[in-house]
N, C-alpha and C positions, 0 to 999 in steps of 0.2 A: 862222852863227850863228843865223840865223833858224829853219832846220831843227831845230837843237839845242834851241833855247828851245820850239818846237813839241813837240818830245819830252818836254822836261821838263813842259810844260803837261797832256799827256796823261797821263804818269804820276802827276803830283799829283793831278790831276781823278778818275783812276780810284782812286786811295789813299782820297781824300776821300770818293768815293760809296760804297766799300766799307765804310769805317768808319761811315756812318751809314746803310747798308743801304739804298740809292738803287739802282734798277735802272738800268742804262745800256747804250747801244751806242755804240762807237766806230766811225766810217766814214771811211776814208781814200780821198779820191776824186782819182784822178790826172786833170788836164785835159789832158795831152799825148798821150792815146791816142785823143782824140775832136776832132771840128772840124764844124762847122754846128750853129746852134741847136737846131734839132729834134732832130737826133741826139743832141745833148748833153744835152739834157733826158730824153731817154728812156735814154740810157746810166746817167746818175746815177740814175734811178728804179729801173733793173735791178740797178745794184750795190747800192741802198738795200734792194731785196727779197731779194738774195742775203744780206743781214746779217740781216734780220729771219728769214728762213729757218732760219737758224743760231741765233739767239738764240732762237726761240721753236720749237726742234725737238721739244719735250716736249709742245707743243700741237698736236693733229692738226689743227683747224680752221682754226688759222693758217697751218699748213704746206701745207694742201691749197689755201688760197685764194692764197699767195705762189707756189706752184708754176704756178697756172693763169695769174696775173698775168704771171709771167716768161715761160710760153709764148706769151703773147698780146704782149709786148712784142718776143720774138725772133722770132715769126712775122711781124708787121707790119714789121719791120725789113728783112725780105729780100724783101716783096713787091714787085716791080717797078712803078714808077708809069707805068703806060702811059697813064693818064688820069685825071682827078680822079673822075669816076663810078665806073670800075671797081676804082680803089683804095679808095674809100669804100664801095662793095658788098662787097668782100672784108673789109675791116677790120670792118664791121658784123656780117659773119658770124662772125667769130673772136674778137668781144669776150667773148660769154658772159653770164650773168646776173648776175654779181656786180659788174662795172664796164663802162660804155660809152663811157668815151674815157681819156685820160692824166689829164684834171681829175677824172673819177669816180675814178680810182685813186689820185691823190693825196688825196683827202677820206676813202678808205678806209683810208689809212696815217696819215692826220690822227687818225681815230677809234680806231684801234689804239694809238697812241701815249698818247693820253689814257685809255683803258680799261683799258690794262694799266700805266699811271702809269711810263713809260720815257723817259728822257732821251737824246735823240739828240745826238751830238756828231760834228759833221763838220769834219774837217781838209781843207784844201786847201793844199798848199805850191808855192811857186816860181812864182807867178803873173808876176812880171817877166822870167821867162824865155820867156814866151810871146809869139807875134806880136800886135801892137796889136788886130787883129780879134779875135783869141782872148781877149785879156783884156776886151774889152767883152762877149764871150759868155759868160765865166765870171761876171761881176758880174751880167749878166741873169739866169743860171741860179740865184746866189743872191737875187737879188729874186723871181724867180718861186716860190722854194721857202722863203722867209722866214717864210711864214705857218704852216709847220708848228708845231704846238704841242710844247713842251718840247723845242726842237731849237736848237742853237748851232751857229752856224758860226764855223770859226778859220781865219783867211787869213794867209799868210806871204808878204810880198812888199816890194819895193823902192817906197816910196810915189811918189818923184819919176818913176819910169819907169811905174807904172799910171797917175799923172795925166797923163803926156803921152799915154799911149795912149788915155785918155778924152777928152781934148780933139779927137781925131781925130772923133769923134761929138757932143761935148757942148759944145765950145768953152770959152768962159770959165766955163760952169758945170760943169766938170767937177770942181771941188773940192766943190761943193754937192752935186753927184750920190753922190760917194763917201763923204760925210756921212751921206747919207742911209741908206745901206746898212751901213756901218761904225758901230756904237753905241759901241764902246770901241777907242781906237788907242792902242797902246803903241809907243813907238819903241824899238828895240834898240840898245845902244851897239855901236862898232865892236869892243871887246874885251868878249866875253861874262862873264868873270868879275868885271867891275866892276857887273854887275847884282845890285841887293839882292834876291836871289830870295824872301827872307821878306816883304820889301814888295809885292813883284809879287803874290806868290800871295795874300796878305792882301786886296789890293785886287780880285782875281779872285774870291776866296770871297764878298768884299761884294756883288759884281755878281751873284751866284748865289743871294742871300738873297731 
């Protein structure tokens, strides 16, 4: 039911944006493929850059920058960490003039979304199927990237399972932590056809105004 609704949501938003002439990018991030917070953030940005590269394929300056950034992320990923000093020295060597850290890379992406007036829609499904520590990592990832401009995250999960996972780290504050990250919470009925899709999408469009 959750995955089906997420697909309905994607289709409706794409239709709405196309009708209004709003430029957008949809990005499906699969958290099952990665583990470890540092790696997770890098893989998220790598997938995002690949989407930007395809979307702006006609803009040479964007494609060249995205290619350089992807090469940086992929190279840094395979550098063996023999020691902090060695790792940082090699990383500094391959960063290049366009960005000087993952933070700098995020700032560049942020400026691109603003300048090109593009809305980024990020879809993450089946969080409740992850191990508890991986659930925490995903929400930390969302928190780290929630300051991107014109960006919306859509998460599908079993709330009880996710809250139980968050309790491992945040204890009785788990619900409060979740509420700070998730701005709009919509509960899916057990039988999907019972959802009033017209009401749901009206509420969603009101949120985007």
